[in-house]
C-alpha positions in Angstrom: 46.4 31.8 101.6 47.6 28.2 101.8 44.1 27.0 102.7 42.7 28.8 99.7 45.3 27.2 97.4 44.6 23.7 98.8 40.9 24.2 98.4 41.1 25.7 94.9 44.3 24.2 93.5 42.5 21.9 91.0 40.3 24.8 89.9 43.3 27.1 89.4 45.2 24.3 87.5 42.2 23.7 85.3 41.7 27.4 84.7 45.3 27.8 83.7 45.3 24.9 81.3 42.0 26.1 79.9 43.3 29.6 79.4 46.3 28.2 77.5 44.1 26.0 75.4 41.7 28.9 74.7 44.7 31.1 73.8 46.1 28.4 71.5 42.7 27.9 69.8 42.2 31.6 69.4 45.7 31.9 67.9 44.9 29.0 65.6 41.8 30.8 64.4 43.8 34.0 64.1 46.5 32.3 62.2 43.9 30.8 59.9 42.5 34.2 59.2 46.0 35.7 58.7 46.9 32.9 56.3 43.5 33.4 54.5 44.2 37.1 54.2 47.7 36.6 53.0 46.5 34.1 50.3 43.7 36.5 49.3 46.2 39.4 49.1 48.5 37.3 47.0 45.6 36.2 44.7 44.5 39.8 44.4 48.0 41.0 43.6 48.5 38.2 41.0 45.1 39.1 39.5 46.0 42.8 39.3 49.3 42.0 37.6 47.6 39.5 35.3 44.9 41.9 34.3 47.4 44.7 33.8 49.6 42.5 31.6 46.5 41.4 29.7 45.6 45.0 29.1 49.0 45.7 27.7 48.9 42.4 25.7 45.6 43.6 24.0 47.3 46.8 23.0 50.3 45.0 21.6 48.1 42.5 19.7 46.2 45.4 18.2 49.5 47.1 17.3 50.9 43.9 15.7 47.7 43.1 13.9 47.4 46.6 12.4 51.1 46.8 11.4 51.0 43.3 9.9 48.0 44.3 7.8 49.8 47.4 6.7 52.7 45.3 5.4 50.7 42.3 3.8 47.3 43.9 3.1 45.5 40.7 3.9 42.4 40.5 6.1 43.8 37.5 7.9 46.5 39.7 9.6 43.7 41.6 11.3 43.5 38.8 13.8 43.0 41.1 16.8 40.8 44.0 15.8 40.5 47.4 17.5 37.0 46.3 18.5 38.3 43.2 20.2 40.9 45.3 22.1 38.3 47.8 23.2 35.9 45.1 24.4 38.6 43.2 26.3 40.1 46.3 27.9 36.7 47.5 29.0 36.4 44.3 31.1 40.0 44.6 32.2 39.5 48.2 33.4 36.3 47.2 35.3 38.2 44.4 37.0 41.0 46.8 37.9 38.5 49.3 39.3 37.0 46.6 41.5 40.4 45.3 42.7 41.8 48.9 43.4 38.7 49.6 45.5 39.2 46.4 47.5 42.9 47.1 48.0 42.6 50.8 48.7 44.9 51.6 45.8 44.7 55.0 44.1 46.7 56.5 41.2 44.9 59.7 40.3 47.5 60.7 37.8 48.6 57.7 35.7 45.5 55.5 35.8 43.2 58.1 34.2 45.9 58.9 31.7 46.2 55.2 30.9 42.5 54.8 30.2 42.4 57.9 28.1 45.6 57.0 26.3 44.3 53.6 25.4 41.1 55.1 23.9 43.2 57.5 21.9 45.6 54.8 20.9 42.7 52.6 19.7 41.1 55.5 17.8 44.5 56.1 16.1 44.8 52.4 14.9 41.2 52.3 13.9 41.7 55.3 11.7 45.0 53.9 10.3 43.3 50.6 9.3 40.5 52.5 7.7 43.0 54.5 5.6 44.8 51.3 4.6 41.5 49.7 3.5 40.8 52.9 1.4 44.4 52.7 -0.1 45.1 56.2 1.4 48.8 55.7 2.1 49.5 59.3 2.6 47.0 59.7 5.3 48.3 56.4 6.9 51.9 57.7 6.8 50.8 61.0 8.3 49.3 59.2 11.3 52.2 56.9 11.6 54.7 59.8 11.5 53.0 61.3 14.5 52.8 57.9 16.3 50.9 58.3 19.6 52.7 55.3 21.0 55.7 57.4 21.9 53.5 59.2 24.4 51.4 56.2 25.5 54.1 53.8 26.5 55.8 56.1 29.1 52.4 56.6 30.7 51.9 52.8 30.8 55.4 52.3 32.3 54.8 54.9 35.0 51.4 53.3 35.9 52.7 49.7 36.0 55.9 50.6 37.9 54.0 52.3 40.7 51.3 49.6 40.7 53.7 46.7 40.9 55.6 48.4 43.7 52.4 48.8 45.7 51.4 45.1 45.1 54.8 43.8 46.2 54.6 45.9 49.3 51.1 44.7 50.1 52.2 41.0 49.7 55.2 41.6 51.8 53.2 43.0 54.7 50.7 40.1 54.5 53.6 37.6 54.6 55.2 39.4 57.6 51.9 39.2 59.5 51.6 35.5 58.8 55.1 34.7 60.0 54.6 36.7 63.2 51.4 34.8 63.9 53.2 31.4 63.3 55.9 32.5 65.8 53.3 33.5 68.4 51.4 30.2 68.0 54.7 28.2 68.5 55.4 30.0 71.8 51.9 29.3 73.1 52.2 25.6 72.1 55.4 25.3 74.1 53.8 27.0 77.1 50.9 24.6 76.9 53.2 21.6 76.8 55.4 22.8 79.7 52.6 24.0 82.0 49.6 21.9 80.8 51.1 18.5 81.0 52.4 18.6 84.6 49.1 20.2 85.6 47.1 17.4 84.1 49.3 14.8 85.9 48.7 16.6 89.2 45.0 16.7 88.6 44.9 13.0 87.9 46.7 12.2 91.2 44.4 14.5 93.1 41.3 13.0 91.6 42.4 9.4 92.5 43.0 10.5 96.1 39.4 11.7 96.3 38.0 8.6 94.7 36.8 7.0 97.9 34.9 10.1 98.9 33.2 10.3 95.5 32.2 6.6 95.7 30.1 7.4 98.8 28.6 10.4 97.0 27.8 8.3 94.0 26.0 5.6 96.0 23.9 8.3 97.5 23.4 9.7 94.0 22.2 6.3 92.8 19.6 6.0 95.6 18.4 9.6 95.0 18.1 8.8 91.2 16.0 5.8 92.0 13.8 7.8 94.3 13.4 11.0 92.3 14.3 10.1 88.6 13.9 6.5 87.5 14.2 3.2 89.3 15.2 0.2 87.1 15.0 -2.2 90.0 18.8 -3.0 90.0 20.2 -2.7 93.6 23.8 -3.8 92.9 26.7 -1.3 93.0 28.4 -1.5 89.6 31.0 1.3 89.9 31.1 5.1 89.5 30.9 5.0 85.7 27.8 2.9 85.7 26.1 5.2 88.2 27.0 8.4 86.4 26.3 7.0 83.0 23.0 5.7 84.3 22.1 9.1 85.8 23.1 10.9 82.6 21.2 8.4 80.4 18.1 8.8 82.5 18.4 12.6 82.3 18.7 12.3 78.5 15.7 10.1 78.5 13.7 12.6 80.5 14.9 15.5 78.2 14.1 13.5 75.0 10.8 12.3 76.5 9.8 15.9 77.3 10.9 17.2 73.9 8.9 14.6 72.0 5.8 15.1 74.2 6.1 18.8 73.8 6.3 18.4 70.0 3.1 16.2 69.9 4.7 12.8 69.7 2.4 11.1 72.2 3.3 7.6 71.1 6.7 7.9 72.8 7.5 5.4 75.5 10.0 5.6 78.4 12.8 3.2 77.5 13.3 0.7 80.3 9.9 1.0 81.8 8.5 -2.5 82.3 5.6 -4.1 84.1 8.0 -5.2 86.8 9.3 -1.8 87.7 6.2 0.3 86.9 5.1 0.3 90.5 8.6 1.5 91.6 8.2 4.6 89.4 4.8 5.9 90.4 6.0 9.0 92.3 9.4 9.8 90.7 10.1 12.0 87.6 9.6 9.1 85.1 6.1 8.3 86.5 5.1 11.9 86.6 6.2 12.5 83.0 4.2 9.5 81.8 1.2 10.9 83.6 1.9 14.3 82.2 2.0 12.8 78.7 -1.4 11.2 79.2 -2.9 14.5 80.3 -1.3 16.4 77.4 -2.5 13.8 75.0 -6.1 14.2 76.2 -5.7 18.0 76.0 -4.3 17.8 72.5 -7.2 15.6 71.4 -9.7 18.1 72.8 -7.8 21.0 71.1 -7.8 19.2 67.8 -11.6 18.6 68.2 -12.1 22.3 68.9 -10.0 23.3 65.9 -11.9 20.8 63.7 -15.2 22.3 64.8 -14.1 25.9 64.5 -12.7 25.3 61.0 -15.8 23.4 60.0 -18.1 26.2 61.2 -16.0 28.8 59.5 -16.2 27.0 56.2 -19.9 26.4 56.6 -20.4 30.1 57.2 -18.7 30.9 54.0 -20.8 28.3 52.1 -24.0 29.8 53.6 -22.9 33.3 52.7 -22.4 32.3 49.0 -25.7 30.4 48.8 -28.2 32.4 50.9 -30.0 33.8 47.9 -31.9 30.5 47.2 -33.3 28.1 49.8 -32.8 25.0 47.5 -29.2 25.9 46.8 -28.5 26.8 50.4 -29.9 23.5 51.8 -28.1 21.4 49.1 -24.7 23.1 49.7 -25.1 22.8 53.5 -26.1 19.1 53.2 -23.2 18.3 50.8 -20.7 20.1 53.0 -21.8 18.5 56.3 -22.0 15.0 54.8 -18.5 15.3 53.4 -17.0 17.0 56.4 -18.2 14.3 58.8 -17.3 11.5 56.4 -20.9 10.3 56.1 -22.2 8.3 53.2 -25.6 9.9 52.9 -27.3 13.1 54.0 -30.8 14.5 53.9 -32.1 17.9 55.0 -35.8 18.5 55.8 -37.3 21.9 56.2 -40.6 23.0 57.9 -43.2 24.0 55.3 -46.8 25.3 55.5 -49.5 23.2 53.8 -50.8 24.7 50.7 -54.4 23.8 51.5 -54.4 24.6 55.2 -51.8 27.4 56.0 -52.2 26.7 59.7 -50.9 23.2 59.2 -47.2 22.4 58.7 -45.2 19.4 57.5 -41.6 18.4 56.8 -40.4 18.4 53.3 -37.1 17.0 51.9 -35.2 20.0 50.5 -31.8 18.4 49.8 -30.3 14.9 49.6 -26.7 14.0 49.0 -25.0 10.6 48.8 -21.6 9.3 47.5 -20.5 12.7 46.1 -23.7 13.1 44.1 -26.9 15.1 44.5 -30.0 13.1 44.8 -33.3 14.4 43.5 -35.9 12.9 45.8 -39.4 14.2 46.7 -40.4 13.3 50.2 -43.0 14.7 52.6 -43.3 13.8 56.3 -46.1 14.8 58.7 -45.2 16.1 62.1 -44.4 13.0 64.3 -44.1 10.7 61.3 -41.1 8.4 61.3 -37.8 9.1 63.1 -37.4 12.6 61.5 -41.0 13.6 62.5 -40.5 12.3 66.0 -37.2 14.1 66.4 -38.9 17.3 65.3 -41.5 16.9 68.0 -39.0 15.9 70.7 -36.6 18.7 69.7 -33.5 16.6 70.7 -30.8 15.0 68.7 -31.3 11.3 67.9 -28.3 9.0 67.5 -28.9 5.4 66.5 -26.3 2.7 66.2 -28.9 -0.1 65.6 -30.9 0.8 62.5 -33.8 -1.3 61.2 -32.9 -3.1 58.0 -35.8 -1.5 56.1 -35.3 2.0 57.4 -32.7 3.3 54.9 -30.4 1.7 52.3 -27.2 3.3 51.1 -26.7 2.5 47.4 -23.4 2.7 45.7 -21.4 1.0 43.0 -20.4 -1.7 45.5 -24.0 -2.6 46.3 -26.7 -1.8 48.8 -25.9 -1.6 52.5 -27.6 -0.6 55.7 -25.7 2.1 57.6 -24.4 1.3 61.1 -25.0 4.8 62.5 -27.8 7.4 62.0 -27.8 10.9 63.3 -30.9 13.1 63.1 -30.3 16.7 64.4 -33.0 19.3 64.8 -31.7 22.7 63.5 -33.0 25.4 65.9 -33.6 29.1 65.3 -35.1 31.3 67.9 -35.8 28.3 70.0 -37.9 26.7 67.2 -37.0 23.8 64.9 -36.5 25.3 61.5 -35.2 22.2 59.8 -33.6 18.8 60.5 -30.6 17.0 59.0 -30.3 13.3 58.8 -26.8 11.7 58.2 -26.2 8.0 57.7 -22.7 6.5 58.0 -20.9 3.2 58.3 -19.1 4.4 61.4 -20.4 5.8 64.7 -20.4 9.6 65.0 -18.3 10.8 67.9 -19.6 13.1 70.6 -17.7 16.2 69.4 -19.1 15.5 65.8 -22.7 15.4 67.1 -22.1 18.7 69.0 -20.6 20.2 65.9 -23.7 19.1 63.9 -26.0 20.8 66.6 -24.0 24.0 66.4 -23.9 23.9 62.6 -27.6 23.4 62.7 -28.1 26.7 64.3 -26.1 28.4 61.5 -28.1 26.6 58.8 -31.5 27.1 60.5 -30.8 30.9 60.8 -29.7 31.1 57.2 -32.8 29.1 56.0 -35.1 31.4 58.0 -33.3 34.5 56.6 -33.4 33.1 53.1 -37.1 32.2 53.3 -37.9 35.7 54.7 -35.9 37.2 51.9 -37.8 35.1 49.3 -41.1 36.1 50.8 -40.1 39.8 50.8 -39.0 39.4 47.2 -42.3 37.9 46.2 -44.2 40.6 48.1 -42.1 43.3 46.3 -42.8 41.6 43.0 -46.5 41.6 43.7 -46.4 45.2 44.8 -44.6 46.2 41.7 -47.1 44.3 39.6 -50.0 46.0 41.4 -48.3 49.3 40.9 -47.9 48.6 37.2 -51.6 47.7 37.0 -52.6 50.9 38.8 -50.4 53.0 36.5 -52.1 51.3 33.5 -55.6 52.0 35.0 -54.6 55.6 35.6 -53.4 55.9 32.1 -56.6 54.4 30.7 -58.7 56.8 33.0 -56.6 59.8 31.8 -57.3 58.9 28.2 -61.0 58.5 28.9 -61.0 61.9 30.6 -59.3 63.4 27.6 -61.9 61.8 25.2 -64.7 63.1 27.4 -63.3 66.6 27.5 -63.0 66.5 23.7 -66.6 65.3 23.3 -67.8 68.1 25.6 -65.8 70.6 23.7 -67.4 69.3 20.4 -70.8 69.6 21.9 -70.2 73.1 23.1 -69.0 74.0 19.6 -72.1 72.5 18.0 -74.4 74.3 20.4 -72.7 77.6 19.7 -73.1 77.0 16.0 -76.9 76.2 16.4 -77.3 79.4 18.5 -75.6 81.4 15.7 -77.9 79.8 13.1 -81.0 80.5 15.1 -79.9 84.2 15.6 -79.4 84.5 11.9 -82.8 83.0 11.2 -84.4 85.5 13.6 -82.7 88.4 11.9 -83.9 87.3 8.5 -87.5 87.1 9.7 
C-alpha cells in the first residue's frame, strides 16, 4: 500500500484537486443557471402582475371614461373607449395565457369567469354609452341600476388574490434554491483552498526533486527529435523549457504543415528549413513531409487536369447534342468552344468532302473559323497532302509546332497583326478514319494534357459530324423519295383521268352504235 501511494501520490493529489476544481466549476455553472432561473421567475412574476394590473386599469379607464361622459356629455371624456379596452385586454389575456402555460399555473374557476366578466362588462358600457348618445336616460339608468360591476369586481379580487399568492410562492422557491446553491459553492471553495493549496505545494516540491531525472530524459528527447522530427543544427543544451517548447513547436509545425497540404495549400514552407540544415532532415519527419507535399502537388495537378478534361468533354457533348442537326452549325459551335476553352486566339475546322466532279476524289474544306470571339466567314479548300493540314490528314497524327513560319498564318485583332507562337493541328478520328481536322493557333504553347484533350474531343466531334452528315444524306434521300412519290401520285391521277375519259368515249361510241342499229332496223321495217 505504501509503495502504491509513493508511486501514485502525485496522481492522487492531482486527481483530488482536479475533482474539487471540477466540482467548483460545476457548481458555478449550476449557480449561474439557478440565478438565471430565479431572475427569469422574478421577471415572469413581475410581468404577470403588471399584465394583470394593466387589465384592471383598462377596465377602470373604460369605467371612468364612460361615467365622465355621462356627467359632462362631451366626446372628449371618452378618452378610453370600450373598443380600446377590448383591444388592449385581448393582448393582455393572450400574454397571461402564455405566461400561465410557462409557469404551470391554472385557475379553472376564476380565470374563465374573469374573461367572460370583462366581455359582459364591456358590452354593458358599450350599451350605456350608446343610450347616452341617443339621449335615452331611462335606458341608461336601468342599466346603471343593475350595475354588473358589483358581480365583476369580486371575481377579479378572487382571481388576483389567488394569482398573487401563487407568484409570491414561486419567487420564494426560486430565491431559496439560489441561496442554497450559494452556500454549497462557498463550502466547496473552502475545501478547495484547504486541500488544494497544500497539495499544489507538495506537487511542486516533488517535481523539483525529480528535475535531474527529467533533464536526462529531455536530452534524450532532444536527440530523438532531431533524428525523427526536425534537426535545426543546434547542438547546445539550452534547458528543459527550450527542449520542450522546441518539440511542441515542431509538432505544431508538422500539424500545421499537414493541415495546409491536405487543404491544397502547396506553397507552404517548413519554417526553419534552410539550405544549411536541409541535408540533416532528409530522413526525418520534416523531410518526409516535404517529399509528401511534392508528390501530393503532382497528384493534385494531375487531378485538376483530369477534371478540366472531363468537364470540357461534358460541355462539348452538350454543345454537340444541341447542334447536331446542321453540319455548319455543329462545326462552328465546336470550333468556338474548343478555341475558347483552350484559350487560343484562332481556330479552324476542316472536314473531308467529296469532289463534285469526281465523287471518288476527296478534299478538305474549311467548315468553320473562329477568332477573337467572332465567327469568320472564309472559304478555303485544301487537297489531300496540301499544306500542314493536308499533311496531317495524310499522316493521321497530331502536329504541334512552336516555330511557325512568318507567312503561314497571321492573327488579326484590334491590337494589330501577329504571328502565333504555337500551332496545333489535330486529326479528328471516327471509325479509325480521319473525319475532320481542327487547327488552333495561340500565343502560348499548348500543354500535353490540352493536346490529349483535343484528341479526345476530336473523336466526339468527328463522330457527331459523321452522324450529322449521314442524317443530312438520309434527309435528302427522304425528300427525294417523297418528291418521287408525289410525282408518281400525280402520274397515277393523270392516268386515272385518262382512263375515265377513255371509258366515257367508249360508252358514247357504244350508245351511237346502238342508235344506228335501231335506225337501220326501223328503216328495214318500213321497206
